[in-house]
Backbone as XML, in Angstrom:
<?xml version="1.0"?>
<chain id="A" units="angstrom">
  <residue number="1" name="GLN">
    <atom name="N" x="-4.385" y="-4.352" z="50.078"/>
    <atom name="CA" x="-5.405" y="-5.278" z="50.264"/>
    <atom name="C" x="-4.303" y="-6.352" z="48.458"/>
  </residue>
  <residue number="2" name="VAL">
    <atom name="N" x="-4.197" y="-7.151" z="48.910"/>
    <atom name="CA" x="-3.487" y="-7.810" z="48.123"/>
    <atom name="C" x="-4.309" y="-8.694" z="46.784"/>
  </residue>
  <residue number="3" name="GLN">
    <atom name="N" x="-3.820" y="-8.878" z="45.409"/>
    <atom name="CA" x="-4.314" y="-9.597" z="44.410"/>
    <atom name="C" x="-3.303" y="-11.432" z="44.482"/>
  </residue>
  <residue number="4" name="LEU">
    <atom name="N" x="-3.600" y="-12.310" z="44.357"/>
    <atom name="CA" x="-2.660" y="-13.346" z="43.756"/>
    <atom name="C" x="-3.134" y="-13.988" z="43.148"/>
  </residue>
  <residue number="5" name="VAL">
    <atom name="N" x="-2.344" y="-14.543" z="42.389"/>
    <atom name="CA" x="-2.863" y="-15.214" z="40.756"/>
    <atom name="C" x="-1.958" y="-16.761" z="40.096"/>
  </residue>
  <residue number="6" name="GLU">
    <atom name="N" x="-2.196" y="-17.047" z="40.695"/>
    <atom name="CA" x="-1.986" y="-18.607" z="40.653"/>
    <atom name="C" x="-1.894" y="-19.506" z="38.832"/>
  </residue>
  <residue number="7" name="SER">
    <atom name="N" x="-0.909" y="-19.856" z="38.370"/>
    <atom name="CA" x="-1.101" y="-20.985" z="36.748"/>
    <atom name="C" x="0.023" y="-21.437" z="36.292"/>
  </residue>
  <residue number="8" name="GLY">
    <atom name="N" x="0.018" y="-22.093" z="35.731"/>
    <atom name="CA" x="0.462" y="-23.282" z="35.290"/>
    <atom name="C" x="-0.016" y="-25.005" z="35.476"/>
  </residue>
  <residue number="9" name="GLY">
    <atom name="N" x="-1.017" y="-24.598" z="36.167"/>
    <atom name="CA" x="-1.536" y="-25.795" z="36.215"/>
    <atom name="C" x="-2.173" y="-27.074" z="35.000"/>
  </residue>
  <residue number="10" name="GLY">
    <atom name="N" x="-2.261" y="-27.783" z="35.301"/>
    <atom name="CA" x="-2.519" y="-29.197" z="34.592"/>
    <atom name="C" x="-2.352" y="-30.152" z="34.609"/>
  </residue>
  <residue number="11" name="SER">
    <atom name="N" x="-2.278" y="-31.405" z="33.298"/>
    <atom name="CA" x="-3.025" y="-32.855" z="33.552"/>
    <atom name="C" x="-1.177" y="-33.015" z="33.538"/>
  </residue>
  <residue number="12" name="VAL">
    <atom name="N" x="-0.561" y="-34.097" z="34.339"/>
    <atom name="CA" x="0.407" y="-35.130" z="34.479"/>
    <atom name="C" x="0.222" y="-36.235" z="34.794"/>
  </residue>
  <residue number="13" name="GLN">
    <atom name="N" x="1.149" y="-37.039" z="33.622"/>
    <atom name="CA" x="1.999" y="-38.308" z="34.236"/>
    <atom name="C" x="1.909" y="-38.821" z="35.357"/>
  </residue>
  <residue number="14" name="PRO">
    <atom name="N" x="1.962" y="-39.904" z="36.149"/>
    <atom name="CA" x="3.373" y="-40.190" z="37.254"/>
    <atom name="C" x="4.225" y="-39.859" z="36.949"/>
  </residue>
  <residue number="15" name="GLY">
    <atom name="N" x="5.366" y="-39.546" z="38.031"/>
    <atom name="CA" x="6.619" y="-38.983" z="37.703"/>
    <atom name="C" x="6.414" y="-38.138" z="37.141"/>
  </residue>
  <residue number="16" name="GLY">
    <atom name="N" x="6.323" y="-37.693" z="36.570"/>
    <atom name="CA" x="6.528" y="-35.825" z="35.534"/>
    <atom name="C" x="6.706" y="-34.535" z="36.810"/>
  </residue>
  <residue number="17" name="SER">
    <atom name="N" x="6.440" y="-34.029" z="36.087"/>
    <atom name="CA" x="7.504" y="-32.563" z="36.571"/>
    <atom name="C" x="5.249" y="-31.447" z="35.876"/>
  </residue>
  <residue number="18" name="LEU">
    <atom name="N" x="6.007" y="-29.898" z="36.920"/>
    <atom name="CA" x="5.505" y="-29.426" z="36.852"/>
    <atom name="C" x="5.749" y="-27.890" z="37.728"/>
  </residue>
  <residue number="19" name="THR">
    <atom name="N" x="5.818" y="-26.686" z="37.807"/>
    <atom name="CA" x="6.264" y="-25.738" z="37.800"/>
    <atom name="C" x="4.719" y="-24.371" z="38.025"/>
  </residue>
  <residue number="20" name="LEU">
    <atom name="N" x="4.079" y="-24.373" z="39.238"/>
    <atom name="CA" x="3.204" y="-23.543" z="38.537"/>
    <atom name="C" x="4.455" y="-21.984" z="39.793"/>
  </residue>
  <residue number="21" name="SER">
    <atom name="N" x="3.450" y="-21.194" z="38.946"/>
    <atom name="CA" x="2.754" y="-19.293" z="39.313"/>
    <atom name="C" x="2.795" y="-19.142" z="40.011"/>
  </residue>
  <residue number="22" name="CYS">
    <atom name="N" x="2.680" y="-17.598" z="41.262"/>
    <atom name="CA" x="1.893" y="-16.817" z="41.754"/>
    <atom name="C" x="2.188" y="-15.486" z="41.241"/>
  </residue>
  <residue number="23" name="ALA">
    <atom name="N" x="1.478" y="-14.433" z="40.622"/>
    <atom name="CA" x="1.881" y="-13.542" z="40.474"/>
    <atom name="C" x="0.728" y="-12.351" z="41.607"/>
  </residue>
  <residue number="24" name="ALA">
    <atom name="N" x="1.658" y="-11.613" z="42.355"/>
    <atom name="CA" x="1.477" y="-11.238" z="42.937"/>
    <atom name="C" x="1.199" y="-9.533" z="42.690"/>
  </residue>
  <residue number="25" name="SER">
    <atom name="N" x="0.076" y="-8.877" z="42.826"/>
    <atom name="CA" x="-0.149" y="-7.502" z="43.674"/>
    <atom name="C" x="0.506" y="-5.880" z="43.545"/>
  </residue>
  <residue number="26" name="THR">
    <atom name="N" x="0.553" y="-6.893" z="44.586"/>
    <atom name="CA" x="1.241" y="-5.959" z="46.339"/>
    <atom name="C" x="2.729" y="-4.676" z="45.616"/>
  </residue>
  <residue number="27" name="ARG">
    <atom name="N" x="3.006" y="-4.007" z="45.504"/>
    <atom name="CA" x="4.531" y="-3.404" z="46.188"/>
    <atom name="C" x="4.856" y="-2.894" z="46.761"/>
  </residue>
  <residue number="28" name="THR">
    <atom name="N" x="4.361" y="-3.882" z="48.183"/>
    <atom name="CA" x="5.275" y="-4.733" z="48.637"/>
    <atom name="C" x="5.640" y="-5.955" z="48.815"/>
  </residue>
  <residue number="29" name="PHE">
    <atom name="N" x="5.456" y="-6.228" z="47.629"/>
    <atom name="CA" x="5.647" y="-8.599" z="47.938"/>
    <atom name="C" x="6.322" y="-8.267" z="49.055"/>
  </residue>
  <residue number="30" name="SER">
    <atom name="N" x="7.559" y="-7.753" z="49.385"/>
    <atom name="CA" x="8.895" y="-8.415" z="50.262"/>
    <atom name="C" x="8.647" y="-8.891" z="52.266"/>
  </residue>
  <residue number="31" name="MET">
    <atom name="N" x="7.168" y="-7.816" z="52.118"/>
    <atom name="CA" x="6.833" y="-7.690" z="53.210"/>
    <atom name="C" x="6.012" y="-8.626" z="54.083"/>
  </residue>
  <residue number="32" name="TYR">
    <atom name="N" x="5.582" y="-9.890" z="52.772"/>
    <atom name="CA" x="4.707" y="-10.924" z="52.759"/>
    <atom name="C" x="5.886" y="-12.158" z="52.646"/>
  </residue>
  <residue number="33" name="THR">
    <atom name="N" x="5.293" y="-12.993" z="54.186"/>
    <atom name="CA" x="5.541" y="-14.750" z="53.966"/>
    <atom name="C" x="4.636" y="-15.220" z="53.428"/>
  </residue>
  <residue number="34" name="MET">
    <atom name="N" x="5.155" y="-16.195" z="52.047"/>
    <atom name="CA" x="3.930" y="-16.685" z="51.317"/>
    <atom name="C" x="4.126" y="-18.411" z="51.311"/>
  </residue>
  <residue number="35" name="GLY">
    <atom name="N" x="3.066" y="-18.868" z="50.993"/>
    <atom name="CA" x="2.532" y="-20.233" z="51.550"/>
    <atom name="C" x="1.541" y="-20.985" z="49.893"/>
  </residue>
  <residue number="36" name="TRP">
    <atom name="N" x="2.156" y="-22.193" z="49.533"/>
    <atom name="CA" x="1.549" y="-22.615" z="49.246"/>
    <atom name="C" x="0.951" y="-23.710" z="49.632"/>
  </residue>
  <residue number="37" name="PHE">
    <atom name="N" x="-0.426" y="-23.812" z="49.666"/>
    <atom name="CA" x="-0.980" y="-24.976" z="49.792"/>
    <atom name="C" x="-2.246" y="-25.710" z="48.761"/>
  </residue>
  <residue number="38" name="ARG">
    <atom name="N" x="-2.931" y="-27.756" z="49.350"/>
    <atom name="CA" x="-3.765" y="-27.553" z="48.057"/>
    <atom name="C" x="-5.089" y="-27.929" z="49.222"/>
  </residue>
  <residue number="39" name="GLN">
    <atom name="N" x="-6.384" y="-28.771" z="48.242"/>
    <atom name="CA" x="-7.032" y="-28.988" z="48.541"/>
    <atom name="C" x="-7.677" y="-30.167" z="47.443"/>
  </residue>
  <residue number="40" name="ALA">
    <atom name="N" x="-7.274" y="-31.449" z="47.796"/>
    <atom name="CA" x="-8.120" y="-32.508" z="46.448"/>
    <atom name="C" x="-9.793" y="-32.635" z="47.339"/>
  </residue>
  <residue number="41" name="PRO">
    <atom name="N" x="-10.551" y="-32.787" z="46.110"/>
    <atom name="CA" x="-11.656" y="-33.131" z="46.659"/>
    <atom name="C" x="-12.466" y="-34.343" z="47.773"/>
  </residue>
  <residue number="42" name="GLY">
    <atom name="N" x="-13.207" y="-32.945" z="48.196"/>
    <atom name="CA" x="-13.535" y="-33.994" z="49.793"/>
    <atom name="C" x="-11.892" y="-34.256" z="51.176"/>
  </residue>
  <residue number="43" name="LYS">
    <atom name="N" x="-11.318" y="-32.999" z="50.641"/>
    <atom name="CA" x="-9.964" y="-33.140" z="51.979"/>
    <atom name="C" x="-9.807" y="-31.735" z="52.129"/>
  </residue>
  <residue number="44" name="GLU">
    <atom name="N" x="-9.585" y="-31.628" z="53.391"/>
    <atom name="CA" x="-9.064" y="-30.359" z="54.104"/>
    <atom name="C" x="-8.517" y="-29.904" z="52.599"/>
  </residue>
  <residue number="45" name="ARG">
    <atom name="N" x="-7.648" y="-28.778" z="52.994"/>
    <atom name="CA" x="-6.354" y="-27.714" z="52.483"/>
    <atom name="C" x="-5.712" y="-28.007" z="53.790"/>
  </residue>
  <residue number="46" name="GLU">
    <atom name="N" x="-4.348" y="-28.441" z="53.355"/>
    <atom name="CA" x="-2.878" y="-28.562" z="53.026"/>
    <atom name="C" x="-1.898" y="-27.386" z="52.913"/>
  </residue>
  <residue number="47" name="PHE">
    <atom name="N" x="-1.493" y="-27.536" z="53.349"/>
    <atom name="CA" x="0.039" y="-26.616" z="54.170"/>
    <atom name="C" x="1.085" y="-27.503" z="52.687"/>
  </residue>
  <residue number="48" name="VAL">
    <atom name="N" x="1.549" y="-27.030" z="51.911"/>
    <atom name="CA" x="2.721" y="-28.224" z="50.537"/>
    <atom name="C" x="4.106" y="-26.850" z="51.091"/>
  </residue>
  <residue number="49" name="ALA">
    <atom name="N" x="3.648" y="-25.668" z="51.266"/>
    <atom name="CA" x="5.622" y="-25.393" z="51.543"/>
    <atom name="C" x="5.433" y="-23.668" z="52.022"/>
  </residue>
  <residue number="50" name="ARG">
    <atom name="N" x="6.113" y="-22.770" z="52.553"/>
    <atom name="CA" x="5.991" y="-21.339" z="52.673"/>
    <atom name="C" x="7.671" y="-20.751" z="52.386"/>
  </residue>
  <residue number="51" name="ILE">
    <atom name="N" x="7.496" y="-19.738" z="51.828"/>
    <atom name="CA" x="9.149" y="-19.498" z="52.130"/>
    <atom name="C" x="8.614" y="-17.682" z="52.494"/>
  </residue>
  <residue number="52" name="THR">
    <atom name="N" x="10.274" y="-17.598" z="53.527"/>
    <atom name="CA" x="10.181" y="-16.351" z="53.775"/>
    <atom name="C" x="10.229" y="-14.928" z="53.678"/>
  </residue>
  <residue number="53" name="ARG">
    <atom name="N" x="9.658" y="-13.695" z="53.785"/>
    <atom name="CA" x="10.596" y="-12.601" z="53.348"/>
    <atom name="C" x="11.454" y="-11.940" z="52.035"/>
  </residue>
  <residue number="54" name="SER">
    <atom name="N" x="11.941" y="-12.511" z="53.108"/>
    <atom name="CA" x="13.722" y="-13.347" z="52.367"/>
    <atom name="C" x="13.783" y="-13.918" z="51.205"/>
  </residue>
  <residue number="55" name="GLY">
    <atom name="N" x="13.302" y="-14.645" z="51.378"/>
    <atom name="CA" x="13.051" y="-16.041" z="50.485"/>
    <atom name="C" x="14.373" y="-16.738" z="51.499"/>
  </residue>
  <residue number="56" name="GLY">
    <atom name="N" x="14.765" y="-16.501" z="52.373"/>
    <atom name="CA" x="15.958" y="-17.026" z="52.632"/>
    <atom name="C" x="15.522" y="-18.358" z="53.385"/>
  </residue>
  <residue number="57" name="THR">
    <atom name="N" x="14.737" y="-18.593" z="53.909"/>
    <atom name="CA" x="14.691" y="-20.340" z="54.574"/>
    <atom name="C" x="13.694" y="-20.254" z="53.728"/>
  </residue>
  <residue number="58" name="THR">
    <atom name="N" x="12.838" y="-21.859" z="53.755"/>
    <atom name="CA" x="11.319" y="-22.003" z="53.047"/>
    <atom name="C" x="11.234" y="-23.253" z="54.375"/>
  </residue>
  <residue number="59" name="ASN">
    <atom name="N" x="10.270" y="-24.288" z="53.956"/>
    <atom name="CA" x="9.268" y="-25.409" z="54.419"/>
    <atom name="C" x="8.745" y="-25.805" z="53.819"/>
  </residue>
  <residue number="60" name="TYR">
    <atom name="N" x="8.413" y="-27.594" z="54.798"/>
    <atom name="CA" x="7.409" y="-28.898" z="52.986"/>
    <atom name="C" x="6.582" y="-29.360" z="54.211"/>
  </residue>
  <residue number="61" name="ALA">
    <atom name="N" x="5.778" y="-29.437" z="53.509"/>
    <atom name="CA" x="5.064" y="-30.455" z="53.851"/>
    <atom name="C" x="5.672" y="-31.506" z="53.967"/>
  </residue>
  <residue number="62" name="ASP">
    <atom name="N" x="5.705" y="-33.366" z="55.003"/>
    <atom name="CA" x="6.592" y="-33.588" z="55.111"/>
    <atom name="C" x="6.232" y="-34.608" z="53.885"/>
  </residue>
  <residue number="63" name="SER">
    <atom name="N" x="4.789" y="-34.754" z="53.349"/>
    <atom name="CA" x="4.398" y="-35.530" z="52.205"/>
    <atom name="C" x="5.342" y="-34.841" z="50.280"/>
  </residue>
  <residue number="64" name="VAL">
    <atom name="N" x="5.579" y="-34.239" z="50.625"/>
    <atom name="CA" x="6.851" y="-32.779" z="49.448"/>
    <atom name="C" x="7.848" y="-32.633" z="49.118"/>
  </residue>
  <residue number="65" name="LYS">
    <atom name="N" x="8.164" y="-33.192" z="50.590"/>
    <atom name="CA" x="9.463" y="-32.406" z="50.848"/>
    <atom name="C" x="10.494" y="-33.302" z="49.863"/>
  </residue>
  <residue number="66" name="GLY">
    <atom name="N" x="11.459" y="-32.848" z="49.603"/>
    <atom name="CA" x="12.626" y="-33.292" z="48.132"/>
    <atom name="C" x="12.492" y="-33.676" z="46.648"/>
  </residue>
  <residue number="67" name="ARG">
    <atom name="N" x="11.345" y="-33.222" z="46.879"/>
    <atom name="CA" x="10.680" y="-33.739" z="45.745"/>
    <atom name="C" x="9.280" y="-31.355" z="44.733"/>
  </residue>
  <residue number="68" name="PHE">
    <atom name="N" x="9.584" y="-31.114" z="45.758"/>
    <atom name="CA" x="8.456" y="-30.122" z="45.300"/>
    <atom name="C" x="9.591" y="-28.232" z="45.866"/>
  </residue>
  <residue number="69" name="THR">
    <atom name="N" x="9.580" y="-28.028" z="45.008"/>
    <atom name="CA" x="10.846" y="-26.915" z="45.554"/>
    <atom name="C" x="10.435" y="-25.709" z="45.685"/>
  </residue>
  <residue number="70" name="ILE">
    <atom name="N" x="10.003" y="-24.340" z="46.971"/>
    <atom name="CA" x="9.509" y="-23.239" z="46.499"/>
    <atom name="C" x="10.203" y="-21.460" z="46.239"/>
  </residue>
  <residue number="71" name="SER">
    <atom name="N" x="9.918" y="-20.422" z="45.716"/>
    <atom name="CA" x="11.095" y="-19.834" z="45.523"/>
    <atom name="C" x="10.434" y="-18.726" z="45.193"/>
  </residue>
  <residue number="72" name="ARG">
    <atom name="N" x="11.024" y="-18.200" z="45.247"/>
    <atom name="CA" x="10.768" y="-16.069" z="45.069"/>
    <atom name="C" x="11.692" y="-14.993" z="45.058"/>
  </residue>
  <residue number="73" name="ASN">
    <atom name="N" x="11.257" y="-14.593" z="43.935"/>
    <atom name="CA" x="12.630" y="-13.866" z="43.223"/>
    <atom name="C" x="10.981" y="-12.071" z="44.053"/>
  </residue>
  <residue number="74" name="ASP">
    <atom name="N" x="12.284" y="-10.413" z="43.886"/>
    <atom name="CA" x="11.513" y="-9.255" z="44.376"/>
    <atom name="C" x="10.566" y="-8.266" z="42.918"/>
  </residue>
  <residue number="75" name="ALA">
    <atom name="N" x="10.311" y="-8.896" z="42.409"/>
    <atom name="CA" x="9.345" y="-9.165" z="40.793"/>
    <atom name="C" x="8.268" y="-9.214" z="41.205"/>
  </residue>
  <residue number="76" name="ARG">
    <atom name="N" x="7.695" y="-9.616" z="42.570"/>
    <atom name="CA" x="7.028" y="-10.730" z="43.292"/>
    <atom name="C" x="6.010" y="-11.601" z="42.122"/>
  </residue>
  <residue number="77" name="MET">
    <atom name="N" x="6.212" y="-12.342" z="41.448"/>
    <atom name="CA" x="6.595" y="-13.456" z="41.427"/>
    <atom name="C" x="7.435" y="-15.100" z="42.429"/>
  </residue>
  <residue number="78" name="LEU">
    <atom name="N" x="6.544" y="-15.893" z="42.865"/>
    <atom name="CA" x="6.394" y="-17.188" z="43.731"/>
    <atom name="C" x="5.973" y="-18.501" z="42.691"/>
  </residue>
  <residue number="79" name="TRP">
    <atom name="N" x="6.762" y="-19.285" z="42.734"/>
    <atom name="CA" x="6.678" y="-20.419" z="42.258"/>
    <atom name="C" x="6.877" y="-21.788" z="43.925"/>
  </residue>
  <residue number="80" name="LEU">
    <atom name="N" x="6.150" y="-22.376" z="42.473"/>
    <atom name="CA" x="6.533" y="-24.081" z="42.938"/>
    <atom name="C" x="7.032" y="-24.592" z="41.966"/>
  </residue>
  <residue number="81" name="GLN">
    <atom name="N" x="8.158" y="-25.365" z="41.767"/>
    <atom name="CA" x="8.452" y="-26.431" z="41.269"/>
    <atom name="C" x="8.392" y="-27.520" z="41.212"/>
  </residue>
  <residue number="82" name="MET">
    <atom name="N" x="8.027" y="-29.015" z="41.273"/>
    <atom name="CA" x="7.509" y="-29.935" z="41.404"/>
    <atom name="C" x="7.300" y="-31.258" z="40.372"/>
  </residue>
  <residue number="83" name="TYR">
    <atom name="N" x="8.347" y="-31.974" z="41.321"/>
    <atom name="CA" x="8.967" y="-33.602" z="40.806"/>
    <atom name="C" x="8.631" y="-34.335" z="40.956"/>
  </residue>
  <residue number="84" name="SER">
    <atom name="N" x="8.949" y="-35.842" z="40.543"/>
    <atom name="CA" x="8.699" y="-36.636" z="40.876"/>
    <atom name="C" x="6.778" y="-36.607" z="41.219"/>
  </residue>
  <residue number="85" name="LEU">
    <atom name="N" x="6.069" y="-35.884" z="40.200"/>
    <atom name="CA" x="4.902" y="-36.236" z="41.439"/>
    <atom name="C" x="3.692" y="-37.268" z="40.611"/>
  </residue>
  <residue number="86" name="LYS">
    <atom name="N" x="2.812" y="-37.731" z="41.556"/>
    <atom name="CA" x="2.359" y="-38.967" z="42.041"/>
    <atom name="C" x="0.884" y="-38.160" z="41.981"/>
  </residue>
  <residue number="87" name="PRO">
    <atom name="N" x="-0.230" y="-39.856" z="41.582"/>
    <atom name="CA" x="-1.904" y="-39.079" z="42.273"/>
    <atom name="C" x="-1.519" y="-38.427" z="43.273"/>
  </residue>
  <residue number="88" name="GLU">
    <atom name="N" x="-1.145" y="-38.819" z="44.165"/>
    <atom name="CA" x="-1.741" y="-38.747" z="45.190"/>
    <atom name="C" x="-1.550" y="-36.680" z="45.377"/>
  </residue>
  <residue number="89" name="ASP">
    <atom name="N" x="-0.678" y="-36.719" z="44.885"/>
    <atom name="CA" x="-0.772" y="-35.080" z="44.375"/>
    <atom name="C" x="-1.460" y="-33.966" z="44.193"/>
  </residue>
  <residue number="90" name="THR">
    <atom name="N" x="-2.474" y="-35.128" z="43.080"/>
    <atom name="CA" x="-3.313" y="-34.124" z="42.605"/>
    <atom name="C" x="-4.646" y="-33.316" z="43.739"/>
  </residue>
  <residue number="91" name="ALA">
    <atom name="N" x="-4.615" y="-32.093" z="43.309"/>
    <atom name="CA" x="-5.495" y="-31.463" z="43.722"/>
    <atom name="C" x="-5.423" y="-29.421" z="43.312"/>
  </residue>
  <residue number="92" name="ASN">
    <atom name="N" x="-5.829" y="-29.264" z="43.819"/>
    <atom name="CA" x="-5.788" y="-27.448" z="43.279"/>
    <atom name="C" x="-5.708" y="-26.483" z="44.310"/>
  </residue>
  <residue number="93" name="TYR">
    <atom name="N" x="-4.044" y="-26.900" z="44.297"/>
    <atom name="CA" x="-3.321" y="-25.403" z="44.661"/>
    <atom name="C" x="-2.682" y="-23.964" z="44.541"/>
  </residue>
  <residue number="94" name="TYR">
    <atom name="N" x="-2.938" y="-23.084" z="45.539"/>
    <atom name="CA" x="-2.905" y="-21.692" z="46.124"/>
    <atom name="C" x="-2.297" y="-21.831" z="46.713"/>
  </residue>
  <residue number="95" name="CYS">
    <atom name="N" x="-2.204" y="-20.439" z="45.869"/>
    <atom name="CA" x="-1.386" y="-19.852" z="46.676"/>
    <atom name="C" x="-1.697" y="-18.500" z="47.782"/>
  </residue>
  <residue number="96" name="ALA">
    <atom name="N" x="-1.305" y="-18.194" z="49.152"/>
    <atom name="CA" x="-1.177" y="-17.288" z="49.970"/>
    <atom name="C" x="-0.462" y="-16.717" z="50.597"/>
  </residue>
  <residue number="97" name="ALA">
    <atom name="N" x="-0.841" y="-15.321" z="51.452"/>
    <atom name="CA" x="0.891" y="-14.087" z="51.804"/>
    <atom name="C" x="0.016" y="-13.667" z="52.619"/>
  </residue>
  <residue number="98" name="THR">
    <atom name="N" x="0.571" y="-14.055" z="53.903"/>
    <atom name="CA" x="0.814" y="-13.216" z="55.336"/>
    <atom name="C" x="1.551" y="-11.856" z="55.584"/>
  </residue>
  <residue number="99" name="ALA">
    <atom name="N" x="1.364" y="-11.168" z="56.007"/>
    <atom name="CA" x="1.970" y="-10.020" z="56.583"/>
    <atom name="C" x="2.718" y="-10.048" z="57.640"/>
  </residue>
  <residue number="100" name="ASN">
    <atom name="N" x="1.226" y="-10.872" z="58.589"/>
    <atom name="CA" x="1.904" y="-11.657" z="60.051"/>
    <atom name="C" x="3.208" y="-12.050" z="60.822"/>
  </residue>
  <residue number="101" name="TYR">
    <atom name="N" x="3.766" y="-11.412" z="61.195"/>
    <atom name="CA" x="5.371" y="-12.217" z="62.282"/>
    <atom name="C" x="4.768" y="-13.700" z="63.593"/>
  </residue>
  <residue number="102" name="TYR">
    <atom name="N" x="5.100" y="-15.048" z="63.023"/>
    <atom name="CA" x="4.941" y="-15.528" z="64.476"/>
    <atom name="C" x="5.762" y="-16.645" z="64.620"/>
  </residue>
  <residue number="103" name="SER">
    <atom name="N" x="6.085" y="-16.733" z="65.792"/>
    <atom name="CA" x="7.335" y="-17.469" z="65.941"/>
    <atom name="C" x="7.481" y="-18.700" z="66.121"/>
  </residue>
  <residue number="104" name="ASP">
    <atom name="N" x="6.812" y="-19.345" z="66.416"/>
    <atom name="CA" x="6.089" y="-20.812" z="66.001"/>
    <atom name="C" x="5.903" y="-21.079" z="64.296"/>
  </residue>
  <residue number="105" name="VAL">
    <atom name="N" x="7.257" y="-21.693" z="63.742"/>
    <atom name="CA" x="7.353" y="-21.780" z="62.843"/>
    <atom name="C" x="5.660" y="-22.722" z="61.633"/>
  </residue>
  <residue number="106" name="ALA">
    <atom name="N" x="5.124" y="-23.777" z="62.629"/>
    <atom name="CA" x="4.199" y="-24.855" z="62.462"/>
    <atom name="C" x="2.798" y="-24.152" z="62.728"/>
  </residue>
  <residue number="107" name="ASP">
    <atom name="N" x="3.208" y="-22.548" z="63.036"/>
    <atom name="CA" x="2.118" y="-21.524" z="62.705"/>
    <atom name="C" x="1.236" y="-20.993" z="61.241"/>
  </residue>
  <residue number="108" name="TYR">
    <atom name="N" x="2.527" y="-21.070" z="60.317"/>
    <atom name="CA" x="2.660" y="-20.698" z="59.040"/>
    <atom name="C" x="2.372" y="-21.776" z="58.062"/>
  </residue>
  <residue number="109" name="THR">
    <atom name="N" x="1.433" y="-23.485" z="58.822"/>
    <atom name="CA" x="1.396" y="-24.312" z="57.696"/>
    <atom name="C" x="-0.437" y="-24.159" z="58.212"/>
  </residue>
  <residue number="110" name="GLU">
    <atom name="N" x="-0.970" y="-23.433" z="58.598"/>
    <atom name="CA" x="-2.188" y="-23.161" z="58.740"/>
    <atom name="C" x="-2.665" y="-22.510" z="58.070"/>
  </residue>
  <residue number="111" name="SER">
    <atom name="N" x="-3.469" y="-22.969" z="56.869"/>
    <atom name="CA" x="-4.608" y="-21.442" z="56.353"/>
    <atom name="C" x="-4.985" y="-20.333" z="57.137"/>
  </residue>
  <residue number="112" name="ARG">
    <atom name="N" x="-5.569" y="-20.440" z="57.873"/>
    <atom name="CA" x="-6.250" y="-19.720" z="58.799"/>
    <atom name="C" x="-5.731" y="-18.779" z="59.454"/>
  </residue>
  <residue number="113" name="LYS">
    <atom name="N" x="-4.266" y="-18.052" z="59.209"/>
    <atom name="CA" x="-3.042" y="-17.518" z="59.085"/>
    <atom name="C" x="-2.713" y="-16.839" z="58.790"/>
  </residue>
  <residue number="114" name="TYR">
    <atom name="N" x="-3.071" y="-17.173" z="57.504"/>
    <atom name="CA" x="-2.620" y="-17.064" z="56.135"/>
    <atom name="C" x="-3.966" y="-15.697" z="55.557"/>
  </residue>
  <residue number="115" name="ASP">
    <atom name="N" x="-3.560" y="-14.687" z="54.925"/>
    <atom name="CA" x="-4.093" y="-13.210" z="55.018"/>
    <atom name="C" x="-4.996" y="-13.395" z="53.085"/>
  </residue>
  <residue number="116" name="TYR">
    <atom name="N" x="-4.884" y="-13.079" z="52.311"/>
    <atom name="CA" x="-4.780" y="-13.261" z="51.033"/>
    <atom name="C" x="-4.499" y="-14.699" z="50.154"/>
  </residue>
  <residue number="117" name="TRP">
    <atom name="N" x="-5.073" y="-15.148" z="49.570"/>
    <atom name="CA" x="-5.479" y="-16.083" z="48.682"/>
    <atom name="C" x="-5.756" y="-16.504" z="47.290"/>
  </residue>
  <residue number="118" name="GLY">
    <atom name="N" x="-5.099" y="-16.595" z="46.698"/>
    <atom name="CA" x="-5.174" y="-16.686" z="45.102"/>
    <atom name="C" x="-6.664" y="-17.192" z="44.923"/>
  </residue>
  <residue number="119" name="ARG">
    <atom name="N" x="-7.760" y="-17.332" z="43.215"/>
    <atom name="CA" x="-8.669" y="-18.373" z="43.016"/>
    <atom name="C" x="-8.025" y="-20.537" z="43.614"/>
  </residue>
  <residue number="120" name="GLY">
    <atom name="N" x="-6.582" y="-20.101" z="42.240"/>
    <atom name="CA" x="-5.775" y="-21.768" z="43.038"/>
    <atom name="C" x="-6.032" y="-22.193" z="41.415"/>
  </residue>
  <residue number="121" name="THR">
    <atom name="N" x="-5.124" y="-22.910" z="40.823"/>
    <atom name="CA" x="-4.903" y="-23.446" z="39.737"/>
    <atom name="C" x="-5.093" y="-25.862" z="40.126"/>
  </residue>
  <residue number="122" name="GLN">
    <atom name="N" x="-5.238" y="-25.986" z="39.101"/>
    <atom name="CA" x="-5.948" y="-27.132" z="39.262"/>
    <atom name="C" x="-4.302" y="-28.116" z="38.761"/>
  </residue>
  <residue number="123" name="VAL">
    <atom name="N" x="-3.916" y="-28.331" z="39.676"/>
    <atom name="CA" x="-2.827" y="-30.102" z="39.258"/>
    <atom name="C" x="-3.482" y="-31.618" z="38.853"/>
  </residue>
  <residue number="124" name="THR">
    <atom name="N" x="-3.462" y="-32.072" z="38.097"/>
    <atom name="CA" x="-4.107" y="-33.684" z="38.865"/>
    <atom name="C" x="-2.321" y="-34.400" z="37.865"/>
  </residue>
  <residue number="125" name="VAL">
    <atom name="N" x="-2.955" y="-35.273" z="38.324"/>
    <atom name="CA" x="-1.670" y="-36.380" z="37.987"/>
    <atom name="C" x="-2.653" y="-38.299" z="37.839"/>
  </residue>
  <residue number="126" name="SER">
    <atom name="N" x="-1.792" y="-38.290" z="36.723"/>
    <atom name="CA" x="-2.979" y="-39.632" z="36.333"/>
    <atom name="C" x="-2.019" y="-40.343" z="35.318"/>
  </residue>
  <residue number="127" name="SER">
    <atom name="N" x="-2.360" y="-41.248" z="35.185"/>
    <atom name="CA" x="-2.657" y="-41.482" z="33.747"/>
    <atom name="C" x="-2.748" y="-42.561" z="33.187"/>
  </residue>
</chain>
């Protein structure tokens, strides 16, 4: 069982920045591909970013590419650095983990392919 706890959310003006953190409880953190998803009110949960077990490869949704950066370390921490935030980035942000390997990178954009989830942290972008 893996427990994930997000932090770092808050309110920010358009154009501002925030860094989200996710702390994982497992000692086998390096065995998990990690992802960030978000869900706005009335909308489905959507993929934001993903990072491989080694941290060597990252993937992003087109809507955040060039503005968000996902990273991880060996001490069971995951981050999402968010720059140039827009009102449409407003959502509850979740970190997720999967130990499964998928040959198709597109699989990692599907929330159902992840086994463990945090409770989320709210990000609000508004003037």
